[in-house]
C-alpha positions as MATLAB code, in Angstrom:
seq = 'XXXXXXXXXXXXXXXXXXXXXXXXXXXXXXXXXXXXXXXXXXXXXXXXXXXXXXXXXXXXXXXXXXXXXXXXXXXXXXXXXXXXXXXXXXXXXXXXXXXXXXXXXXXXXXXXXXXXXXXXXXXXXXXXXXXXXXXXXXXXXXXXXXXXXXXXXXXXXXXXXXXXXXXXXXXXXXXXXXXXXXXXXXXXXXXXXXXXXXXXXXXXXXXXXXXXXXXXXXXXXXXXXXXXXXXXXXXXXXXXXXXXXXXXXXXXXXXXXXXXXXXXXXXXXXXXXXXXXXXXXXXXXXXXXXXXXXXXXXXXXXXXXXXXXXXXXXXXXXXXXXXXXX';
ca = [
     -18.565   -8.204  -52.610;
     -17.964   -7.755  -48.873;
     -14.408   -6.788  -47.956;
     -13.218   -8.614  -44.829;
     -10.114   -7.303  -43.067;
      -8.519   -9.802  -40.685;
      -6.300   -7.752  -38.408;
      -2.834   -9.001  -37.544;
      -2.064   -7.255  -34.235;
       1.460   -6.844  -32.943;
       2.493   -9.331  -30.267;
       1.339  -12.820  -29.430;
      -1.640  -13.351  -31.739;
      -3.746  -16.466  -32.307;
      -2.650  -18.106  -35.536;
      -5.562  -20.543  -35.259;
      -8.054  -17.629  -35.222;
      -6.455  -16.089  -38.292;
      -6.253  -19.323  -40.252;
      -9.789  -20.463  -39.370;
     -11.278  -17.099  -40.336;
      -9.431  -17.027  -43.636;
     -10.329  -20.630  -44.477;
     -13.998  -20.452  -43.543;
     -14.808  -17.339  -45.564;
     -12.658  -18.563  -48.462;
     -14.515  -21.884  -48.406;
     -17.801  -20.022  -48.896;
     -16.360  -18.391  -52.010;
     -15.178  -21.767  -53.321;
     -18.589  -23.345  -52.717;
     -20.266  -20.536  -54.675;
     -17.785  -20.761  -57.519;
     -18.487  -24.496  -57.870;
     -22.082  -23.652  -58.792;
     -21.039  -20.766  -61.057;
     -21.949  -18.016  -58.607;
     -19.863  -14.951  -57.831;
     -17.815  -14.988  -54.627;
     -19.265  -13.039  -51.696;
     -16.097  -12.117  -49.830;
     -12.728  -10.544  -50.470;
     -10.609  -11.624  -47.507;
      -7.468   -9.635  -46.732;
      -4.896   -9.639  -43.948;
      -4.249   -6.175  -42.526;
      -1.519   -5.292  -40.048;
       0.527   -2.497  -38.593;
       3.475   -3.836  -40.591;
       3.947   -6.084  -43.616;
       5.473   -8.813  -41.455;
       4.481   -9.907  -37.949;
       5.982  -12.680  -35.815;
       3.479  -14.877  -33.986;
       3.649  -17.474  -31.208;
       6.972  -16.433  -29.709;
       8.564  -16.092  -33.108;
       7.867  -19.666  -34.219;
       5.604  -18.443  -37.024;
       5.656  -15.318  -39.149;
       2.659  -13.952  -41.029;
       2.829  -11.399  -43.808;
      -0.227   -9.130  -44.041;
      -1.138   -8.077  -47.579;
      -1.787   -4.519  -46.449;
      -1.007   -2.164  -43.631;
      -4.064   -0.495  -42.130;
      -3.049    2.844  -43.647;
      -3.412    1.241  -47.105;
      -7.061    0.273  -46.476;
      -9.279    3.359  -46.777;
     -12.540    1.370  -46.617;
     -13.525   -2.106  -45.463;
     -16.820   -3.801  -44.586;
     -15.902   -6.189  -41.772;
     -12.954   -6.010  -39.362;
     -12.020   -9.176  -37.480;
      -9.740   -8.890  -34.444;
      -8.181  -12.243  -33.440;
      -7.242  -13.291  -29.933;
      -4.080  -11.871  -28.383;
      -2.027  -13.422  -25.587;
       0.581  -12.392  -23.051;
       1.141   -9.184  -21.114;
      -2.041   -7.274  -21.903;
      -0.563   -3.864  -21.074;
       2.225   -4.435  -23.613;
      -0.192   -5.800  -26.224;
      -2.564   -2.867  -25.959;
       0.313   -0.403  -26.044;
       1.817   -2.060  -29.147;
      -1.488   -1.829  -31.019;
      -2.538    1.713  -30.083;
      -2.125    2.950  -33.667;
      -4.797    0.497  -34.872;
      -7.527    1.926  -32.663;
      -8.352    5.178  -34.536;
      -8.509    3.236  -37.803;
     -10.984    0.722  -36.353;
     -13.156    3.554  -34.996;
     -13.029    5.433  -38.315;
     -14.027    2.330  -40.281;
     -16.919    1.648  -37.922;
     -18.173    5.214  -38.256;
     -18.212    4.960  -42.053;
     -20.123    1.696  -42.064;
     -17.848   -1.227  -41.244;
     -18.878   -3.883  -38.735;
     -16.344   -5.067  -36.160;
     -15.718   -8.538  -34.739;
     -13.520   -9.653  -31.844;
     -12.574  -13.277  -31.291;
     -11.882  -14.457  -27.733;
      -9.383  -12.137  -26.003;
      -9.356   -9.850  -29.028;
     -12.177   -8.164  -27.109;
      -9.510   -6.265  -25.136;
      -8.346   -4.486  -28.298;
     -11.939   -3.858  -29.373;
     -12.853   -2.444  -25.949;
      -9.811   -0.153  -26.084;
     -11.386    1.635  -29.056;
     -14.290    2.787  -26.856;
     -16.805    1.224  -29.271;
     -18.003   -1.234  -26.627;
     -18.901    1.438  -24.081;
     -22.430    0.735  -22.842;
     -22.670   -2.345  -25.070;
     -22.645   -6.069  -24.363;
     -19.693   -8.287  -25.185;
     -18.082  -11.573  -24.265;
     -14.531  -12.915  -24.084;
     -12.716  -15.908  -22.651;
     -14.136  -16.624  -19.196;
     -10.614  -16.885  -17.757;
     -10.054  -13.201  -18.589;
     -13.402  -11.913  -17.330;
     -12.109  -10.360  -14.095;
      -9.256   -8.542  -15.825;
     -11.626   -7.310  -18.531;
     -14.117   -5.923  -15.999;
     -11.387   -4.020  -14.191;
     -10.058   -2.459  -17.377;
     -13.418   -1.723  -18.987;
     -16.063   -1.223  -16.271;
     -18.350    0.639  -18.675;
     -18.796   -2.468  -20.870;
     -21.572   -4.969  -20.154;
     -19.468   -8.137  -20.039;
     -21.418  -11.385  -20.471;
     -18.750  -14.090  -19.984;
     -21.212  -16.982  -20.240;
     -22.161  -16.051  -23.800;
     -20.627  -17.676  -26.862;
     -21.688  -14.785  -29.120;
     -22.870  -11.199  -28.738;
     -24.263   -9.075  -31.568;
     -25.093   -5.440  -30.912;
     -24.976   -2.401  -33.157;
     -22.780   -3.947  -35.828;
     -20.274   -5.201  -33.246;
     -19.819   -8.927  -32.632;
     -17.790  -10.743  -29.979;
     -17.103  -14.403  -29.231;
     -16.255  -16.324  -26.088;
     -13.105  -18.263  -25.348;
     -10.787  -20.170  -27.660;
     -12.584  -22.210  -30.317;
     -15.985  -20.693  -29.632;
     -14.738  -18.187  -32.225;
     -15.731  -20.819  -34.785;
     -19.349  -20.448  -33.697;
     -19.201  -16.711  -34.304;
     -17.689  -17.282  -37.740;
     -20.565  -19.651  -38.553;
     -22.996  -17.019  -37.270;
     -21.475  -14.453  -39.635;
     -21.551  -16.863  -42.569;
     -25.234  -17.483  -41.903;
     -25.891  -13.745  -41.719;
     -24.040  -12.899  -44.925;
     -24.361  -16.105  -46.994;
     -27.503  -17.792  -45.654;
     -28.503  -20.683  -43.405;
     -27.765  -23.395  -45.970;
     -24.192  -22.194  -46.382;
     -23.745  -22.039  -42.594;
     -24.990  -25.614  -42.210;
     -22.686  -26.736  -45.013;
     -19.764  -24.991  -43.300;
     -20.614  -26.560  -39.931;
     -20.492  -30.007  -41.543;
     -17.253  -29.416  -43.412;
     -15.448  -27.980  -40.370;
     -17.345  -30.224  -37.889;
     -18.563  -27.371  -35.691;
     -21.668  -27.629  -33.507;
     -23.780  -24.852  -35.013;
     -26.195  -24.622  -32.074;
     -23.722  -24.127  -29.212;
     -24.590  -20.832  -27.492;
     -23.009  -20.816  -24.031;
     -19.575  -21.067  -22.401;
     -21.144  -22.098  -19.104;
     -20.405  -25.777  -19.587;
     -16.664  -25.132  -19.868;
     -16.154  -22.677  -17.018;
     -14.011  -23.870  -14.106;
     -14.753  -21.730  -11.065;
     -11.638  -20.847   -9.079;
     -13.057  -17.944   -7.094;
     -12.203  -14.330   -7.826;
      -9.366  -13.521   -5.441;
      -7.443  -10.965   -7.458;
      -8.366   -8.067   -5.182;
      -7.028   -6.358   -2.053;
     -10.027   -6.535    0.289;
      -8.776   -8.724    3.161;
     -12.206   -9.070    4.771;
     -13.742  -10.338    1.547;
     -10.790  -12.689    1.031;
     -11.518  -14.183    4.446;
     -15.234  -14.410    3.688;
     -14.449  -16.260    0.446;
     -12.158  -18.671    2.266;
     -14.821  -19.330    4.891;
     -17.408  -20.093    2.187;
     -15.027  -22.402    0.332;
     -14.125  -24.314    3.481;
     -17.690  -24.561    4.835;
     -19.924  -24.684    1.738;
     -21.540  -27.932    2.940;
     -22.983  -26.076    5.944;
     -25.838  -23.585    5.973;
     -24.239  -20.152    5.530;
     -26.232  -16.931    5.528;
     -25.207  -13.424    4.578;
     -26.179  -12.246    8.080;
     -23.897  -14.901    9.580;
     -20.958  -13.666    7.503;
     -21.691  -10.038    8.341;
     -21.741  -10.833   12.076;
     -18.541  -12.851   11.767;
     -16.649   -9.899   10.284;
     -18.436   -7.241   12.340;
     -19.798   -5.260    9.396;
     -23.322   -4.555    8.268;
     -24.996   -6.866    5.789;
     -25.377   -4.054    3.279;
     -21.715   -3.106    3.576;
     -20.619   -6.731    3.196;
     -22.754   -7.250    0.105;
     -21.503   -4.049   -1.519;
     -17.826   -4.882   -0.874;
     -18.277   -8.520   -1.903;
     -19.873   -7.574   -5.228;
     -17.193   -4.976   -5.924;
     -14.345   -7.407   -5.158;
     -15.647  -10.579   -6.824;
     -18.282   -9.440   -9.349;
     -20.677  -11.864   -7.599;
     -23.144  -11.378   -4.810;
     -22.483  -13.438   -1.676;
     -25.311  -15.819   -2.586;
     -24.058  -16.195   -6.166;
     -20.578  -16.968   -4.864;
     -21.896  -19.656   -2.513;
     -23.889  -21.165   -5.359;
     -20.896  -21.289   -7.669;
     -18.633  -22.848   -5.036;
     -21.230  -25.541   -4.323;
     -21.946  -26.243   -7.990;
     -18.230  -26.512   -8.768;
     -17.925  -29.121   -6.006;
     -20.972  -30.917   -7.406;
     -19.441  -30.941  -10.896;
     -16.266  -32.574   -9.608;
     -18.300  -35.206   -7.757;
     -20.436  -35.980  -10.797;
     -17.294  -36.351  -12.900;
     -15.398  -38.659  -10.597;
     -17.467  -40.608   -8.056;
     -20.416  -42.973   -8.194;
     -22.796  -41.267   -5.785;
     -26.242  -40.599   -7.192;
     -27.389  -37.058   -7.907;
     -29.265  -36.706   -4.603;
     -26.213  -37.792   -2.623;
     -24.079  -35.271   -4.480;
     -26.711  -32.608   -3.807;
     -26.688  -33.217   -0.036;
     -22.884  -33.392    0.075;
     -22.546  -29.895   -1.364;
     -25.059  -28.293    0.978;
     -28.402  -28.459   -0.833;
     -31.567  -30.084    0.538;
     -34.072  -28.905   -2.074;
     -33.873  -31.066   -5.216;
     -35.650  -28.566   -7.443;
     -33.473  -25.666   -6.296;
     -30.296  -27.703   -6.829;
     -31.275  -28.741  -10.344;
     -32.352  -25.206  -11.252;
     -29.127  -23.587  -10.027;
     -26.964  -26.343  -11.541;
     -28.542  -25.862  -14.960;
     -28.368  -22.078  -14.703;
     -24.609  -22.232  -14.084;
     -23.593  -25.110  -16.370;
     -26.308  -25.170  -19.010;
     -27.000  -28.855  -18.263;
     -28.999  -30.764  -15.680;
     -26.940  -32.771  -13.134;
     -27.827  -36.019  -14.926;
     -26.888  -34.598  -18.326;
     -23.613  -33.336  -16.875;
     -22.785  -36.741  -15.387;
     -23.602  -38.491  -18.666;
     -21.307  -36.137  -20.537;
     -18.319  -36.015  -18.186;
     -18.363  -39.027  -15.854;
     -15.083  -40.951  -15.899;
     -17.004  -44.229  -15.684;
     -19.077  -43.147  -18.667;
     -15.997  -42.217  -20.645;
     -14.420  -45.581  -19.894;
];
């Protein structure tokens, strides 16, 4: 039997993550028991204390064990945490050595959504790939530059460490784990019972691009503003470099450092975000939308659009158009 420890961190923790994890693994046990098979999982709640307030004190959860009472576990699941990240990480410092110790003696470790911040604080993600909620990607990169963050991924799996993307994409990781430990048939059964799309593998479709402006480089701030105000026009990196009287190489280096995108990537994302809004709300055809956001090459537009969103422009319109929804 695999022992699963669902951590209950101190602070603002996702009750939905905790409940869904507990229910989904428990459901597997119930399904097995119905056909006279032994349960696969022992699911336990593990915290720093025996009682933790969640969601601004509205709910209270009572872990069965404190981490010091669990000498050995097989799978550690870290739910999402919310609020002041400095305070959250500080409040949960005592959990980190225990997580590391368990991993070193054979446990696998899972983070759901923003729980990746606690996982990364252990040092176990150093040099490894992970994902988290796309809204927190910039903050994560600044705190943990030695982690290979992949914010467009729904799931990462590397070296016995698993991470999930934002919010309810955690359900996809839970299905992934059920398939790994209980088989494909059980995962499909779970996806039907909980009505989860088992094949979803990207957060790209849900990302709203606001531009990464949480930095102190005034020149790059101005370059971003110029791109956002003039994305319909032909803009080149050389043009921007001349405008701000710096070399192209220097501009590209500073731009990447400040925004985590190259200049070209940033222009693409600004244009595609504008295209998404047009496809959602107005009746122009795809070619008209393409020209209005600064593209003249149909193939290039479709390729970049699909790379960023995971859908073709037509598929995106069919999914999100207000007229279609009506």
